[in-house]
PDB file of N, CA, C and O in Angstrom:
ATOM      1  N   MET A   1     130.480 -19.786-112.524  1.00  0.00           N
ATOM      2  CA  MET A   1     129.451 -18.871-112.957  1.00  0.00           C
ATOM      3  C   MET A   1     128.857 -19.399-114.257  1.00  0.00           C
ATOM      4  O   MET A   1     129.581 -19.706-115.204  1.00  0.00           O
ATOM      5  N   ASN A   2     127.551 -19.501-114.290  1.00  0.00           N
ATOM      6  CA  ASN A   2     126.889 -19.933-115.518  1.00  0.00           C
ATOM      7  C   ASN A   2     126.358 -18.708-116.270  1.00  0.00           C
ATOM      8  O   ASN A   2     126.535 -17.571-115.832  1.00  0.00           O
ATOM      9  N   LYS A   3     125.712 -18.957-117.395  1.00  0.00           N
ATOM     10  CA  LYS A   3     125.248 -17.866-118.252  1.00  0.00           C
ATOM     11  C   LYS A   3     124.262 -16.953-117.526  1.00  0.00           C
ATOM     12  O   LYS A   3     124.351 -15.731-117.644  1.00  0.00           O
ATOM     13  N   THR A   4     123.333 -17.528-116.782  1.00  0.00           N
ATOM     14  CA  THR A   4     122.333 -16.739-116.061  1.00  0.00           C
ATOM     15  C   THR A   4     122.995 -15.840-115.021  1.00  0.00           C
ATOM     16  O   THR A   4     122.619 -14.678-114.872  1.00  0.00           O
ATOM     17  N   GLU A   5     123.976 -16.375-114.306  1.00  0.00           N
ATOM     18  CA  GLU A   5     124.697 -15.592-113.302  1.00  0.00           C
ATOM     19  C   GLU A   5     125.520 -14.480-113.954  1.00  0.00           C
ATOM     20  O   GLU A   5     125.617 -13.377-113.416  1.00  0.00           O
ATOM     21  N   LEU A   6     126.110 -14.773-115.113  1.00  0.00           N
ATOM     22  CA  LEU A   6     126.877 -13.766-115.845  1.00  0.00           C
ATOM     23  C   LEU A   6     125.972 -12.626-116.291  1.00  0.00           C
ATOM     24  O   LEU A   6     126.327 -11.455-116.152  1.00  0.00           O
ATOM     25  N   ILE A   7     124.822 -12.960-116.818  1.00  0.00           N
ATOM     26  CA  ILE A   7     123.859 -11.948-117.257  1.00  0.00           C
ATOM     27  C   ILE A   7     123.439 -11.081-116.080  1.00  0.00           C
ATOM     28  O   ILE A   7     123.371  -9.857-116.201  1.00  0.00           O
ATOM     29  N   ALA A   8     123.157 -11.707-114.942  1.00  0.00           N
ATOM     30  CA  ALA A   8     122.743 -10.957-113.749  1.00  0.00           C
ATOM     31  C   ALA A   8     123.861 -10.030-113.277  1.00  0.00           C
ATOM     32  O   ALA A   8     123.600  -8.885-112.910  1.00  0.00           O
ATOM     33  N   ALA A   9     125.107 -10.516-113.284  1.00  0.00           N
ATOM     34  CA  ALA A   9     126.232  -9.701-112.822  1.00  0.00           C
ATOM     35  C   ALA A   9     126.443  -8.496-113.734  1.00  0.00           C
ATOM     36  O   ALA A   9     126.660  -7.384-113.253  1.00  0.00           O
ATOM     37  N   VAL A  10     126.383  -8.709-115.039  1.00  0.00           N
ATOM     38  CA  VAL A  10     126.579  -7.605-115.986  1.00  0.00           C
ATOM     39  C   VAL A  10     125.429  -6.609-115.870  1.00  0.00           C
ATOM     40  O   VAL A  10     125.649  -5.399-115.918  1.00  0.00           O
ATOM     41  N   ALA A  11     124.215  -7.107-115.719  1.00  0.00           N
ATOM     42  CA  ALA A  11     123.057  -6.222-115.571  1.00  0.00           C
ATOM     43  C   ALA A  11     123.187  -5.368-114.314  1.00  0.00           C
ATOM     44  O   ALA A  11     122.882  -4.176-114.340  1.00  0.00           O
ATOM     45  N   ASP A  12     123.635  -5.968-113.220  1.00  0.00           N
ATOM     46  CA  ASP A  12     123.805  -5.223-111.975  1.00  0.00           C
ATOM     47  C   ASP A  12     124.888  -4.154-112.097  1.00  0.00           C
ATOM     48  O   ASP A  12     124.734  -3.050-111.575  1.00  0.00           O
ATOM     49  N   GLN A  13     125.986  -4.481-112.786  1.00  0.00           N
ATOM     50  CA  GLN A  13     127.100  -3.544-112.906  1.00  0.00           C
ATOM     51  C   GLN A  13     126.839  -2.422-113.901  1.00  0.00           C
ATOM     52  O   GLN A  13     127.370  -1.322-113.750  1.00  0.00           O
ATOM     53  N   THR A  14     126.023  -2.694-114.918  1.00  0.00           N
ATOM     54  CA  THR A  14     125.797  -1.690-115.962  1.00  0.00           C
ATOM     55  C   THR A  14     124.488  -0.925-115.813  1.00  0.00           C
ATOM     56  O   THR A  14     124.331   0.154-116.384  1.00  0.00           O
ATOM     57  N   GLY A  15     123.548  -1.478-115.048  1.00  0.00           N
ATOM     58  CA  GLY A  15     122.242  -0.835-114.933  1.00  0.00           C
ATOM     59  C   GLY A  15     121.323  -1.156-116.095  1.00  0.00           C
ATOM     60  O   GLY A  15     120.206  -0.643-116.163  1.00  0.00           O
ATOM     61  N   LEU A  16     121.782  -2.001-117.013  1.00  0.00           N
ATOM     62  CA  LEU A  16     120.938  -2.428-118.134  1.00  0.00           C
ATOM     63  C   LEU A  16     119.983  -3.518-117.667  1.00  0.00           C
ATOM     64  O   LEU A  16     120.204  -4.149-116.633  1.00  0.00           O
ATOM     65  N   SER A  17     118.927  -3.732-118.430  1.00  0.00           N
ATOM     66  CA  SER A  17     118.001  -4.804-118.079  1.00  0.00           C
ATOM     67  C   SER A  17     118.639  -6.149-118.409  1.00  0.00           C
ATOM     68  O   SER A  17     119.502  -6.243-119.282  1.00  0.00           O
ATOM     69  N   ARG A  18     118.205  -7.183-117.703  1.00  0.00           N
ATOM     70  CA  ARG A  18     118.737  -8.530-117.961  1.00  0.00           C
ATOM     71  C   ARG A  18     118.428  -8.965-119.388  1.00  0.00           C
ATOM     72  O   ARG A  18     119.228  -9.655-120.020  1.00  0.00           O
ATOM     73  N   LYS A  19     117.274  -8.562-119.891  1.00  0.00           N
ATOM     74  CA  LYS A  19     116.890  -8.922-121.258  1.00  0.00           C
ATOM     75  C   LYS A  19     117.853  -8.303-122.272  1.00  0.00           C
ATOM     76  O   LYS A  19     118.248  -8.960-123.236  1.00  0.00           O
ATOM     77  N   ASP A  20     118.233  -7.034-122.056  1.00  0.00           N
ATOM     78  CA  ASP A  20     119.172  -6.360-122.956  1.00  0.00           C
ATOM     79  C   ASP A  20     120.562  -7.004-122.882  1.00  0.00           C
ATOM     80  O   ASP A  20     121.221  -7.198-123.904  1.00  0.00           O
ATOM     81  N   VAL A  21     120.992  -7.329-121.669  1.00  0.00           N
ATOM     82  CA  VAL A  21     122.304  -7.962-121.493  1.00  0.00           C
ATOM     83  C   VAL A  21     122.308  -9.335-122.147  1.00  0.00           C
ATOM     84  O   VAL A  21     123.280  -9.709-122.803  1.00  0.00           O
ATOM     85  N   GLU A  22     121.222 -10.092-121.972  1.00  0.00           N
ATOM     86  CA  GLU A  22     121.140 -11.420-122.581  1.00  0.00           C
ATOM     87  C   GLU A  22     121.204 -11.317-124.107  1.00  0.00           C
ATOM     88  O   GLU A  22     121.884 -12.115-124.752  1.00  0.00           O
ATOM     89  N   ALA A  23     120.505 -10.344-124.683  1.00  0.00           N
ATOM     90  CA  ALA A  23     120.531 -10.159-126.139  1.00  0.00           C
ATOM     91  C   ALA A  23     121.936  -9.785-126.613  1.00  0.00           C
ATOM     92  O   ALA A  23     122.397 -10.282-127.641  1.00  0.00           O
ATOM     93  N   ALA A  24     122.610  -8.918-125.874  1.00  0.00           N
ATOM     94  CA  ALA A  24     123.966  -8.512-126.248  1.00  0.00           C
ATOM     95  C   ALA A  24     124.934  -9.688-126.141  1.00  0.00           C
ATOM     96  O   ALA A  24     125.775  -9.883-127.017  1.00  0.00           O
ATOM     97  N   LEU A  25     124.816 -10.465-125.074  1.00  0.00           N
ATOM     98  CA  LEU A  25     125.687 -11.628-124.890  1.00  0.00           C
ATOM     99  C   LEU A  25     125.452 -12.663-125.982  1.00  0.00           C
ATOM    100  O   LEU A  25     126.407 -13.240-126.501  1.00  0.00           O
ATOM    101  N   GLN A  26     124.200 -12.902-126.334  1.00  0.00           N
ATOM    102  CA  GLN A  26     123.876 -13.862-127.386  1.00  0.00           C
ATOM    103  C   GLN A  26     124.425 -13.392-128.734  1.00  0.00           C
ATOM    104  O   GLN A  26     124.961 -14.187-129.507  1.00  0.00           O
ATOM    105  N   THR A  27     124.289 -12.109-129.003  1.00  0.00           N
ATOM    106  CA  THR A  27     124.818 -11.549-130.248  1.00  0.00           C
ATOM    107  C   THR A  27     126.334 -11.677-130.288  1.00  0.00           C
ATOM    108  O   THR A  27     126.904 -12.007-131.329  1.00  0.00           O
ATOM    109  N   MET A  28     126.995 -11.417-129.153  1.00  0.00           N
ATOM    110  CA  MET A  28     128.447 -11.522-129.091  1.00  0.00           C
ATOM    111  C   MET A  28     128.901 -12.960-129.349  1.00  0.00           C
ATOM    112  O   MET A  28     129.817 -13.181-130.141  1.00  0.00           O
ATOM    113  N   THR A  29     128.277 -13.930-128.696  1.00  0.00           N
ATOM    114  CA  THR A  29     128.686 -15.323-128.890  1.00  0.00           C
ATOM    115  C   THR A  29     128.393 -15.791-130.316  1.00  0.00           C
ATOM    116  O   THR A  29     129.190 -16.521-130.904  1.00  0.00           O
ATOM    117  N   ASP A  30     127.262 -15.377-130.868  1.00  0.00           N
ATOM    118  CA  ASP A  30     126.941 -15.741-132.253  1.00  0.00           C
ATOM    119  C   ASP A  30     127.966 -15.163-133.224  1.00  0.00           C
ATOM    120  O   ASP A  30     128.375 -15.830-134.174  1.00  0.00           O
ATOM    121  N   THR A  31     128.378 -13.923-132.980  1.00  0.00           N
ATOM    122  CA  THR A  31     129.362 -13.271-133.846  1.00  0.00           C
ATOM    123  C   THR A  31     130.715 -13.963-133.751  1.00  0.00           C
ATOM    124  O   THR A  31     131.384 -14.152-134.768  1.00  0.00           O
ATOM    125  N   ILE A  32     131.128 -14.342-132.542  1.00  0.00           N
ATOM    126  CA  ILE A  32     132.391 -15.063-132.366  1.00  0.00           C
ATOM    127  C   ILE A  32     132.334 -16.397-133.099  1.00  0.00           C
ATOM    128  O   ILE A  32     133.282 -16.762-133.794  1.00  0.00           O
ATOM    129  N   ILE A  33     131.242 -17.121-132.953  1.00  0.00           N
ATOM    130  CA  ILE A  33     131.085 -18.420-133.619  1.00  0.00           C
ATOM    131  C   ILE A  33     131.138 -18.253-135.137  1.00  0.00           C
ATOM    132  O   ILE A  33     131.842 -19.000-135.817  1.00  0.00           O
ATOM    133  N   ASP A  34     130.405 -17.286-135.670  1.00  0.00           N
ATOM    134  CA  ASP A  34     130.385 -17.060-137.116  1.00  0.00           C
ATOM    135  C   ASP A  34     131.771 -16.672-137.636  1.00  0.00           C
ATOM    136  O   ASP A  34     132.185 -17.131-138.701  1.00  0.00           O
ATOM    137  N   THR A  35     132.478 -15.839-136.897  1.00  0.00           N
ATOM    138  CA  THR A  35     133.814 -15.399-137.301  1.00  0.00           C
ATOM    139  C   THR A  35     134.782 -16.577-137.320  1.00  0.00           C
ATOM    140  O   THR A  35     135.560 -16.725-138.263  1.00  0.00           O
ATOM    141  N   LEU A  36     134.742 -17.417-136.285  1.00  0.00           N
ATOM    142  CA  LEU A  36     135.609 -18.593-136.233  1.00  0.00           C
ATOM    143  C   LEU A  36     135.254 -19.580-137.335  1.00  0.00           C
ATOM    144  O   LEU A  36     136.143 -20.195-137.925  1.00  0.00           O
ATOM    145  N   ALA A  37     133.966 -19.739-137.618  1.00  0.00           N
ATOM    146  CA  ALA A  37     133.530 -20.646-138.679  1.00  0.00           C
ATOM    147  C   ALA A  37     134.042 -20.186-140.042  1.00  0.00           C
ATOM    148  O   ALA A  37     134.263 -21.005-140.934  1.00  0.00           O
ATOM    149  N   ASP A  38     134.228 -18.877-140.201  1.00  0.00           N
ATOM    150  CA  ASP A  38     134.773 -18.321-141.442  1.00  0.00           C
ATOM    151  C   ASP A  38     136.293 -18.418-141.492  1.00  0.00           C
ATOM    152  O   ASP A  38     136.913 -17.999-142.470  1.00  0.00           O
ATOM    153  N   GLY A  39     136.893 -18.970-140.439  1.00  0.00           N
ATOM    154  CA  GLY A  39     138.339 -19.150-140.411  1.00  0.00           C
ATOM    155  C   GLY A  39     139.122 -17.943-139.929  1.00  0.00           C
ATOM    156  O   GLY A  39     140.346 -17.902-140.061  1.00  0.00           O
ATOM    157  N   GLU A  40     138.427 -16.957-139.371  1.00  0.00           N
ATOM    158  CA  GLU A  40     139.097 -15.757-138.886  1.00  0.00           C
ATOM    159  C   GLU A  40     139.357 -15.855-137.383  1.00  0.00           C
ATOM    160  O   GLU A  40     138.703 -16.620-136.674  1.00  0.00           O
ATOM    161  N   LYS A  41     140.317 -15.071-136.916  1.00  0.00           N
ATOM    162  CA  LYS A  41     140.692 -15.022-135.506  1.00  0.00           C
ATOM    163  C   LYS A  41     139.897 -13.923-134.810  1.00  0.00           C
ATOM    164  O   LYS A  41     139.609 -12.890-135.415  1.00  0.00           O
ATOM    165  N   VAL A  42     139.539 -14.134-133.542  1.00  0.00           N
ATOM    166  CA  VAL A  42     138.841 -13.127-132.745  1.00  0.00           C
ATOM    167  C   VAL A  42     139.772 -12.718-131.611  1.00  0.00           C
ATOM    168  O   VAL A  42     140.176 -13.554-130.803  1.00  0.00           O
ATOM    169  N   GLN A  43     140.113 -11.426-131.549  1.00  0.00           N
ATOM    170  CA  GLN A  43     141.010 -10.929-130.508  1.00  0.00           C
ATOM    171  C   GLN A  43     140.302  -9.894-129.657  1.00  0.00           C
ATOM    172  O   GLN A  43     139.692  -8.957-130.173  1.00  0.00           O
ATOM    173  N   MET A  44     140.388 -10.074-128.349  1.00  0.00           N
ATOM    174  CA  MET A  44     139.889  -9.088-127.392  1.00  0.00           C
ATOM    175  C   MET A  44     141.076  -8.708-126.517  1.00  0.00           C
ATOM    176  O   MET A  44     141.452  -9.453-125.612  1.00  0.00           O
ATOM    177  N   VAL A  45     141.659  -7.555-126.788  1.00  0.00           N
ATOM    178  CA  VAL A  45     142.880  -7.130-126.117  1.00  0.00           C
ATOM    179  C   VAL A  45     142.677  -7.151-124.605  1.00  0.00           C
ATOM    180  O   VAL A  45     141.697  -6.615-124.088  1.00  0.00           O
ATOM    181  N   GLY A  46     143.608  -7.772-123.915  1.00  0.00           N
ATOM    182  CA  GLY A  46     143.539  -7.888-122.458  1.00  0.00           C
ATOM    183  C   GLY A  46     142.864  -9.165-122.016  1.00  0.00           C
ATOM    184  O   GLY A  46     143.267  -9.764-121.018  1.00  0.00           O
ATOM    185  N   PHE A  47     141.840  -9.595-122.741  1.00  0.00           N
ATOM    186  CA  PHE A  47     141.112 -10.812-122.378  1.00  0.00           C
ATOM    187  C   PHE A  47     141.736 -12.032-123.027  1.00  0.00           C
ATOM    188  O   PHE A  47     142.089 -12.990-122.340  1.00  0.00           O
ATOM    189  N   GLY A  48     141.877 -12.006-124.349  1.00  0.00           N
ATOM    190  CA  GLY A  48     142.487 -13.133-125.038  1.00  0.00           C
ATOM    191  C   GLY A  48     142.027 -13.230-126.477  1.00  0.00           C
ATOM    192  O   GLY A  48     141.340 -12.348-126.991  1.00  0.00           O
ATOM    193  N   SER A  49     142.422 -14.321-127.116  1.00  0.00           N
ATOM    194  CA  SER A  49     142.059 -14.514-128.517  1.00  0.00           C
ATOM    195  C   SER A  49     141.593 -15.944-128.755  1.00  0.00           C
ATOM    196  O   SER A  49     142.060 -16.892-128.123  1.00  0.00           O
ATOM    197  N   PHE A  50     140.664 -16.062-129.683  1.00  0.00           N
ATOM    198  CA  PHE A  50     140.142 -17.346-130.112  1.00  0.00           C
ATOM    199  C   PHE A  50     140.571 -17.561-131.550  1.00  0.00           C
ATOM    200  O   PHE A  50     140.524 -16.629-132.354  1.00  0.00           O
ATOM    201  N   GLU A  51     140.992 -18.777-131.891  1.00  0.00           N
ATOM    202  CA  GLU A  51     141.264 -19.086-133.292  1.00  0.00           C
ATOM    203  C   GLU A  51     141.055 -20.577-133.525  1.00  0.00           C
ATOM    204  O   GLU A  51     141.064 -21.381-132.593  1.00  0.00           O
ATOM    205  N   VAL A  52     140.869 -20.921-134.790  1.00  0.00           N
ATOM    206  CA  VAL A  52     140.652 -22.310-135.181  1.00  0.00           C
ATOM    207  C   VAL A  52     141.980 -22.891-135.636  1.00  0.00           C
ATOM    208  O   VAL A  52     142.683 -22.296-136.452  1.00  0.00           O
ATOM    209  N   LYS A  53     142.315 -24.053-135.105  1.00  0.00           N
ATOM    210  CA  LYS A  53     143.531 -24.765-135.504  1.00  0.00           C
ATOM    211  C   LYS A  53     143.128 -26.069-136.182  1.00  0.00           C
ATOM    212  O   LYS A  53     142.186 -26.739-135.760  1.00  0.00           O
ATOM    213  N   ASN A  54     143.849 -26.413-137.230  1.00  0.00           N
ATOM    214  CA  ASN A  54     143.618 -27.688-137.904  1.00  0.00           C
ATOM    215  C   ASN A  54     144.483 -28.752-137.248  1.00  0.00           C
ATOM    216  O   ASN A  54     145.674 -28.540-137.024  1.00  0.00           O
ATOM    217  N   ARG A  55     143.886 -29.887-136.943  1.00  0.00           N
ATOM    218  CA  ARG A  55     144.623 -31.004-136.375  1.00  0.00           C
ATOM    219  C   ARG A  55     144.804 -32.063-137.451  1.00  0.00           C
ATOM    220  O   ARG A  55     143.853 -32.432-138.141  1.00  0.00           O
ATOM    221  N   ALA A  56     146.013 -32.542-137.586  1.00  0.00           N
ATOM    222  CA  ALA A  56     146.333 -33.541-138.604  1.00  0.00           C
ATOM    223  C   ALA A  56     145.824 -34.925-138.171  1.00  0.00           C
ATOM    224  O   ALA A  56     145.486 -35.141-137.007  1.00  0.00           O
ATOM    225  N   THR A  57     145.778 -35.835-139.115  1.00  0.00           N
ATOM    226  CA  THR A  57     145.447 -37.227-138.805  1.00  0.00           C
ATOM    227  C   THR A  57     146.507 -37.760-137.857  1.00  0.00           C
ATOM    228  O   THR A  57     147.694 -37.476-138.018  1.00  0.00           O
ATOM    229  N   ARG A  58     146.082 -38.524-136.882  1.00  0.00           N
ATOM    230  CA  ARG A  58     147.043 -39.105-135.947  1.00  0.00           C
ATOM    231  C   ARG A  58     146.582 -40.488-135.529  1.00  0.00           C
ATOM    232  O   ARG A  58     145.455 -40.896-135.808  1.00  0.00           O
ATOM    233  N   ILE A  59     147.456 -41.190-134.867  1.00  0.00           N
ATOM    234  CA  ILE A  59     147.162 -42.558-134.436  1.00  0.00           C
ATOM    235  C   ILE A  59     146.882 -42.552-132.936  1.00  0.00           C
ATOM    236  O   ILE A  59     147.614 -41.945-132.155  1.00  0.00           O
ATOM    237  N   GLY A  60     145.815 -43.236-132.554  1.00  0.00           N
ATOM    238  CA  GLY A  60     145.471 -43.392-131.147  1.00  0.00           C
ATOM    239  C   GLY A  60     145.339 -44.863-130.811  1.00  0.00           C
ATOM    240  O   GLY A  60     145.494 -45.722-131.679  1.00  0.00           O
ATOM    241  N   ARG A  61     145.057 -45.148-129.574  1.00  0.00           N
ATOM    242  CA  ARG A  61     144.857 -46.538-129.145  1.00  0.00           C
ATOM    243  C   ARG A  61     143.569 -46.655-128.352  1.00  0.00           C
ATOM    244  O   ARG A  61     143.229 -45.787-127.548  1.00  0.00           O
ATOM    245  N   ASN A  62     142.866 -47.741-128.596  1.00  0.00           N
ATOM    246  CA  ASN A  62     141.693 -48.062-127.803  1.00  0.00           C
ATOM    247  C   ASN A  62     142.213 -48.536-126.442  1.00  0.00           C
ATOM    248  O   ASN A  62     142.923 -49.540-126.382  1.00  0.00           O
ATOM    249  N   PRO A  63     141.877 -47.839-125.343  1.00  0.00           N
ATOM    250  CA  PRO A  63     142.438 -48.215-124.046  1.00  0.00           C
ATOM    251  C   PRO A  63     141.981 -49.591-123.546  1.00  0.00           C
ATOM    252  O   PRO A  63     142.672 -50.208-122.736  1.00  0.00           O
ATOM    253  N   GLN A  64     140.843 -50.074-124.011  1.00  0.00           N
ATOM    254  CA  GLN A  64     140.355 -51.379-123.559  1.00  0.00           C
ATOM    255  C   GLN A  64     141.024 -52.529-124.281  1.00  0.00           C
ATOM    256  O   GLN A  64     141.337 -53.554-123.675  1.00  0.00           O
ATOM    257  N   THR A  65     141.247 -52.360-125.591  1.00  0.00           N
ATOM    258  CA  THR A  65     141.792 -53.473-126.381  1.00  0.00           C
ATOM    259  C   THR A  65     143.247 -53.260-126.798  1.00  0.00           C
ATOM    260  O   THR A  65     143.927 -54.214-127.175  1.00  0.00           O
ATOM    261  N   GLY A  66     143.723 -52.029-126.733  1.00  0.00           N
ATOM    262  CA  GLY A  66     145.071 -51.729-127.183  1.00  0.00           C
ATOM    263  C   GLY A  66     145.171 -51.617-128.701  1.00  0.00           C
ATOM    264  O   GLY A  66     146.258 -51.409-129.239  1.00  0.00           O
ATOM    265  N   GLU A  67     144.051 -51.752-129.386  1.00  0.00           N
ATOM    266  CA  GLU A  67     144.020 -51.690-130.846  1.00  0.00           C
ATOM    267  C   GLU A  67     144.388 -50.297-131.338  1.00  0.00           C
ATOM    268  O   GLU A  67     143.948 -49.297-130.771  1.00  0.00           O
ATOM    269  N   VAL A  68     145.194 -50.231-132.389  1.00  0.00           N
ATOM    270  CA  VAL A  68     145.571 -48.966-133.004  1.00  0.00           C
ATOM    271  C   VAL A  68     144.375 -48.447-133.798  1.00  0.00           C
ATOM    272  O   VAL A  68     143.772 -49.174-134.588  1.00  0.00           O
ATOM    273  N   VAL A  69     144.042 -47.163-133.571  1.00  0.00           N
ATOM    274  CA  VAL A  69     142.875 -46.562-134.212  1.00  0.00           C
ATOM    275  C   VAL A  69     143.309 -45.245-134.865  1.00  0.00           C
ATOM    276  O   VAL A  69     143.891 -44.389-134.200  1.00  0.00           O
ATOM    277  N   PRO A  70     143.028 -45.079-136.168  1.00  0.00           N
ATOM    278  CA  PRO A  70     143.355 -43.793-136.792  1.00  0.00           C
ATOM    279  C   PRO A  70     142.352 -42.723-136.349  1.00  0.00           C
ATOM    280  O   PRO A  70     141.144 -42.960-136.343  1.00  0.00           O
ATOM    281  N   ILE A  71     142.861 -41.555-135.983  1.00  0.00           N
ATOM    282  CA  ILE A  71     142.002 -40.437-135.601  1.00  0.00           C
ATOM    283  C   ILE A  71     142.005 -39.467-136.777  1.00  0.00           C
ATOM    284  O   ILE A  71     143.062 -38.964-137.159  1.00  0.00           O
ATOM    285  N   PRO A  72     140.836 -39.198-137.355  1.00  0.00           N
ATOM    286  CA  PRO A  72     140.772 -38.360-138.560  1.00  0.00           C
ATOM    287  C   PRO A  72     141.155 -36.908-138.263  1.00  0.00           C
ATOM    288  O   PRO A  72     141.135 -36.480-137.109  1.00  0.00           O
ATOM    289  N   PRO A  73     141.501 -36.157-139.304  1.00  0.00           N
ATOM    290  CA  PRO A  73     141.819 -34.740-139.096  1.00  0.00           C
ATOM    291  C   PRO A  73     140.582 -34.004-138.595  1.00  0.00           C
ATOM    292  O   PRO A  73     139.450 -34.383-138.894  1.00  0.00           O
ATOM    293  N   SER A  74     140.823 -32.949-137.830  1.00  0.00           N
ATOM    294  CA  SER A  74     139.703 -32.175-137.285  1.00  0.00           C
ATOM    295  C   SER A  74     140.124 -30.726-137.103  1.00  0.00           C
ATOM    296  O   SER A  74     141.289 -30.369-137.280  1.00  0.00           O
ATOM    297  N   ARG A  75     139.159 -29.911-136.749  1.00  0.00           N
ATOM    298  CA  ARG A  75     139.418 -28.504-136.431  1.00  0.00           C
ATOM    299  C   ARG A  75     139.017 -28.287-134.982  1.00  0.00           C
ATOM    300  O   ARG A  75     138.019 -28.839-134.519  1.00  0.00           O
ATOM    301  N   ALA A  76     139.796 -27.483-134.267  1.00  0.00           N
ATOM    302  CA  ALA A  76     139.516 -27.213-132.863  1.00  0.00           C
ATOM    303  C   ALA A  76     139.679 -25.724-132.575  1.00  0.00           C
ATOM    304  O   ALA A  76     140.524 -25.053-133.167  1.00  0.00           O
ATOM    305  N   VAL A  77     138.862 -25.222-131.661  1.00  0.00           N
ATOM    306  CA  VAL A  77     138.974 -23.834-131.239  1.00  0.00           C
ATOM    307  C   VAL A  77     140.016 -23.767-130.127  1.00  0.00           C
ATOM    308  O   VAL A  77     139.987 -24.547-129.175  1.00  0.00           O
ATOM    309  N   VAL A  78     140.936 -22.816-130.269  1.00  0.00           N
ATOM    310  CA  VAL A  78     141.989 -22.622-129.279  1.00  0.00           C
ATOM    311  C   VAL A  78     141.807 -21.237-128.673  1.00  0.00           C
ATOM    312  O   VAL A  78     141.580 -20.263-129.391  1.00  0.00           O
ATOM    313  N   PHE A  79     141.908 -21.152-127.346  1.00  0.00           N
ATOM    314  CA  PHE A  79     141.835 -19.861-126.656  1.00  0.00           C
ATOM    315  C   PHE A  79     143.182 -19.579-126.023  1.00  0.00           C
ATOM    316  O   PHE A  79     143.749 -20.428-125.335  1.00  0.00           O
ATOM    317  N   ARG A  80     143.688 -18.381-126.260  1.00  0.00           N
ATOM    318  CA  ARG A  80     144.940 -17.949-125.631  1.00  0.00           C
ATOM    319  C   ARG A  80     144.622 -16.729-124.773  1.00  0.00           C
ATOM    320  O   ARG A  80     144.200 -15.697-125.295  1.00  0.00           O
ATOM    321  N   PRO A  81     144.819 -16.838-123.472  1.00  0.00           N
ATOM    322  CA  PRO A  81     144.500 -15.704-122.601  1.00  0.00           C
ATOM    323  C   PRO A  81     145.429 -14.524-122.833  1.00  0.00           C
ATOM    324  O   PRO A  81     146.605 -14.694-123.155  1.00  0.00           O
ATOM    325  N   GLY A  82     144.883 -13.325-122.663  1.00  0.00           N
ATOM    326  CA  GLY A  82     145.660 -12.095-122.793  1.00  0.00           C
ATOM    327  C   GLY A  82     146.387 -11.777-121.503  1.00  0.00           C
ATOM    328  O   GLY A  82     146.182 -12.447-120.491  1.00  0.00           O
ATOM    329  N   LYS A  83     147.224 -10.774-121.529  1.00  0.00           N
ATOM    330  CA  LYS A  83     148.049 -10.408-120.382  1.00  0.00           C
ATOM    331  C   LYS A  83     147.209 -10.051-119.158  1.00  0.00           C
ATOM    332  O   LYS A  83     147.506 -10.500-118.051  1.00  0.00           O
ATOM    333  N   LYS A  84     146.176  -9.256-119.346  1.00  0.00           N
ATOM    334  CA  LYS A  84     145.346  -8.832-118.210  1.00  0.00           C
ATOM    335  C   LYS A  84     144.698 -10.047-117.535  1.00  0.00           C
ATOM    336  O   LYS A  84     144.643 -10.115-116.307  1.00  0.00           O
ATOM    337  N   LEU A  85     144.214 -10.992-118.322  1.00  0.00           N
ATOM    338  CA  LEU A  85     143.605 -12.201-117.769  1.00  0.00           C
ATOM    339  C   LEU A  85     144.654 -13.062-117.069  1.00  0.00           C
ATOM    340  O   LEU A  85     144.413 -13.559-115.969  1.00  0.00           O
ATOM    341  N   LYS A  86     145.806 -13.240-117.692  1.00  0.00           N
ATOM    342  CA  LYS A  86     146.883 -14.016-117.071  1.00  0.00           C
ATOM    343  C   LYS A  86     147.294 -13.416-115.734  1.00  0.00           C
ATOM    344  O   LYS A  86     147.453 -14.131-114.744  1.00  0.00           O
ATOM    345  N   ASP A  87     147.464 -12.104-115.712  1.00  0.00           N
ATOM    346  CA  ASP A  87     147.877 -11.434-114.488  1.00  0.00           C
ATOM    347  C   ASP A  87     146.829 -11.561-113.389  1.00  0.00           C
ATOM    348  O   ASP A  87     147.170 -11.655-112.210  1.00  0.00           O
ATOM    349  N   ALA A  88     145.554 -11.565-113.772  1.00  0.00           N
ATOM    350  CA  ALA A  88     144.469 -11.640-112.787  1.00  0.00           C
ATOM    351  C   ALA A  88     144.386 -13.015-112.113  1.00  0.00           C
ATOM    352  O   ALA A  88     143.919 -13.119-110.979  1.00  0.00           O
ATOM    353  N   ILE A  89     144.833 -14.064-112.801  1.00  0.00           N
ATOM    354  CA  ILE A  89     144.685 -15.405-112.217  1.00  0.00           C
ATOM    355  C   ILE A  89     145.981 -15.999-111.700  1.00  0.00           C
ATOM    356  O   ILE A  89     145.982 -17.098-111.145  1.00  0.00           O
ATOM    357  N   ARG A  90     147.084 -15.285-111.876  1.00  0.00           N
ATOM    358  CA  ARG A  90     148.367 -15.776-111.346  1.00  0.00           C
ATOM    359  C   ARG A  90     148.320 -15.787-109.833  1.00  0.00           C
ATOM    360  O   ARG A  90     147.727 -14.901-109.217  1.00  0.00           O
ATOM    361  N   PRO A  91     148.950 -16.799-109.228  1.00  0.00           N
ATOM    362  CA  PRO A  91     148.978 -16.818-107.760  1.00  0.00           C
ATOM    363  C   PRO A  91     149.826 -15.657-107.227  1.00  0.00           C
ATOM    364  O   PRO A  91     150.816 -15.254-107.838  1.00  0.00           O
ATOM    365  N   VAL A  92     149.418 -15.150-106.100  1.00  0.00           N
ATOM    366  CA  VAL A  92     150.143 -14.068-105.453  1.00  0.00           C
ATOM    367  C   VAL A  92     151.385 -14.661-104.784  1.00  0.00           C
ATOM    368  O   VAL A  92     151.270 -15.641-104.048  1.00  0.00           O
ATOM    369  N   PRO A  93     152.576 -14.084-105.025  1.00  0.00           N
ATOM    370  CA  PRO A  93     153.782 -14.619-104.391  1.00  0.00           C
ATOM    371  C   PRO A  93     153.698 -14.501-102.874  1.00  0.00           C
ATOM    372  O   PRO A  93     153.158 -13.530-102.345  1.00  0.00           O
ATOM    373  N   SER A  94     154.235 -15.496-102.186  1.00  0.00           N
ATOM    374  CA  SER A  94     154.186 -15.483-100.717  1.00  0.00           C
ATOM    375  C   SER A  94     155.326 -14.706-100.132  1.00  0.00           C
ATOM    376  O   SER A  94     155.435 -14.596 -98.911  1.00  0.00           O
TER     377      SER A  94
END
């Protein structure tokens, strides 16, 4: 499902216009991005949580030459699914 399909699905389920749903979705994603950029965690109970993790400097290898290459420290967004999401995607026991 892409963004356009998500907007259409939410609009159909809520009765809101696609334009209103698109504005709400854009505001939500912008708010999540701004919150993470400020170093704060975003939690949506049942769905999951987003947070920024710092990655330390590490050593990698160039796969073509085998040369050792230092990988600089970085920040990465980590998503941890909530219980409701985990339960929804678990395979059904046979």
